[in-house]
C-alpha positions as CSV (number, residue, x, y, z in Angstrom):
1,X,-13.1,6.2,-25.1
2,X,-11.6,2.8,-25.7
3,X,-13.2,-0.1,-24.0
4,X,-11.8,-3.3,-22.4
5,X,-13.5,-6.6,-21.7
6,X,-12.8,-8.0,-18.2
7,X,-12.6,-11.8,-17.8
8,X,-14.5,-14.1,-20.1
9,X,-18.0,-12.9,-19.2
10,X,-18.0,-9.9,-21.6
11,X,-18.0,-7.3,-18.8
12,X,-17.0,-4.2,-20.7
13,X,-15.4,-1.2,-19.1
14,X,-13.6,1.9,-20.2
15,X,-9.9,1.4,-20.8
16,X,-9.3,4.1,-18.2
17,X,-10.7,3.7,-14.8
18,X,-10.8,6.1,-11.8
19,X,-9.3,5.1,-8.5
20,X,-11.3,6.9,-5.8
21,X,-9.4,6.2,-2.6
22,X,-8.0,9.7,-2.0
23,X,-11.4,11.3,-2.5
24,X,-12.4,10.5,1.1
25,X,-9.3,8.9,2.6
26,X,-5.6,9.3,3.2
27,X,-5.5,13.0,2.2
28,X,-5.0,15.9,4.4
29,X,-7.3,17.7,4.3
30,X,-10.0,15.4,3.0
31,X,-11.4,16.8,-0.2
32,X,-14.9,18.4,-0.2
33,X,-17.5,15.6,-0.7
34,X,-19.7,17.6,-3.2
35,X,-16.6,18.4,-5.3
36,X,-15.7,14.7,-5.4
37,X,-19.3,13.7,-6.4
38,X,-19.1,16.3,-9.2
39,X,-15.7,14.9,-10.3
40,X,-17.0,11.3,-10.3
41,X,-20.0,12.3,-12.4
42,X,-17.9,14.4,-14.7
43,X,-15.7,11.3,-15.3
44,X,-18.8,9.4,-16.4
45,X,-19.8,12.2,-18.7
46,X,-16.3,11.9,-20.3
47,X,-16.7,8.2,-20.9
48,X,-15.2,6.5,-17.8
49,X,-17.2,3.5,-16.7
50,X,-14.9,1.7,-14.3
51,X,-14.5,3.0,-10.7
52,X,-12.3,1.5,-7.9
53,X,-12.9,1.7,-4.1
54,X,-12.5,-0.5,-1.0
55,X,-14.2,-0.9,2.3
56,X,-10.8,-0.1,4.0
57,X,-10.7,3.4,2.6
58,X,-12.1,5.4,5.4
59,X,-13.0,2.8,6.5
60,X,-16.3,2.6,4.7
61,X,-16.5,6.3,3.7
62,X,-15.2,5.8,0.2
63,X,-17.7,3.1,-0.7
64,X,-20.4,5.5,0.6
65,X,-19.1,8.4,-1.5
66,X,-18.7,6.3,-4.7
67,X,-22.0,4.5,-4.2
68,X,-23.9,7.8,-3.7
69,X,-22.2,9.6,-6.5
70,X,-22.9,6.8,-9.0
71,X,-26.4,5.8,-7.8
72,X,-28.2,7.8,-10.6
73,X,-25.7,6.5,-13.2
74,X,-25.7,2.8,-12.1
75,X,-26.7,1.3,-15.4
76,X,-23.7,3.0,-17.1
77,X,-20.9,2.0,-14.7
78,X,-19.0,-0.9,-13.1
79,X,-17.6,-0.5,-9.6
80,X,-14.7,-2.6,-8.2
81,X,-14.3,-2.8,-4.5
82,X,-12.0,-4.7,-2.1
83,X,-13.5,-6.2,1.0
84,X,-12.8,-8.9,3.6
85,X,-10.9,-6.8,6.1
86,X,-11.3,-7.1,9.9
87,X,-11.6,-3.8,11.8
88,X,-11.0,-3.0,15.5
89,X,-13.4,-1.1,17.7
90,X,-11.9,2.3,16.6
91,X,-12.0,1.4,12.9
92,X,-8.4,0.4,12.6
93,X,-7.5,-2.3,10.2
94,X,-6.8,-5.6,11.9
95,X,-5.9,-7.6,8.7
96,X,-7.8,-9.8,6.3
97,X,-10.4,-12.5,7.2
98,X,-11.0,-14.8,4.2
99,X,-13.4,-17.2,6.0
100,X,-16.5,-17.7,3.7
101,X,-19.0,-16.4,6.3
102,X,-16.9,-13.2,6.8
103,X,-16.5,-12.6,3.0
104,X,-20.2,-13.0,2.5
105,X,-21.0,-10.6,5.3
106,X,-18.5,-8.0,4.3
107,X,-19.6,-8.3,0.6
108,X,-23.2,-7.7,1.7
109,X,-22.1,-4.7,3.8
110,X,-20.2,-3.2,0.8
111,X,-23.2,-3.7,-1.4
112,X,-25.3,-1.6,1.0
113,X,-22.8,1.2,1.1
114,X,-22.5,1.1,-2.7
115,X,-26.3,1.1,-3.0
116,X,-26.2,-2.0,-5.1
117,X,-27.9,-5.4,-5.1
118,X,-25.9,-7.7,-7.4
119,X,-22.4,-9.0,-7.7
120,X,-20.8,-9.8,-11.0
121,X,-17.8,-11.7,-9.8
122,X,-15.8,-12.4,-6.6
123,X,-12.2,-13.3,-6.9
124,X,-11.1,-15.0,-3.7
125,X,-7.4,-14.5,-4.7
126,X,-7.6,-10.7,-4.6
127,X,-10.9,-10.4,-2.7
128,X,-12.1,-8.1,-5.5
129,X,-15.7,-7.6,-6.2
130,X,-16.9,-6.0,-9.5
131,X,-20.4,-4.7,-9.3
132,X,-22.9,-4.2,-12.0
133,X,-26.6,-4.3,-12.4
134,X,-26.0,-5.6,-15.9
135,X,-24.8,-9.0,-14.5
136,X,-26.9,-12.2,-14.6
137,X,-29.3,-12.7,-11.8
138,X,-27.7,-16.0,-10.7
139,X,-24.5,-14.1,-9.6
140,X,-26.2,-12.5,-6.6
141,X,-25.2,-13.4,-3.1
């Protein structure tokens, strides 16, 4: 599998990534959770190391799926997630909230769902978080 380096911090990922949105969101019917976990793990076995999710997928269920599926493979993968959304009382998306305190809180919430503890980078332009335990300690929130 070919690799790519993201940014200028030598974060290496597979040239192909796996977008995971439809594994738990926006499909009718929603795919079987165990089948999606098997698919994600099979992708890692085939050399994929870059996985994409977002807190808005579900909301929240996709981060939980991806985090659980990749938990035993954490050292081998990089997860990108989008966060910073506002949600109504019924889980409906109410738009984005880019206030620093909201970004910090939603990033921490995403980390919990993804079963991770460190952030490699946050882009405020795209509100994109790439997660990897291989990232330097000072990058943690």
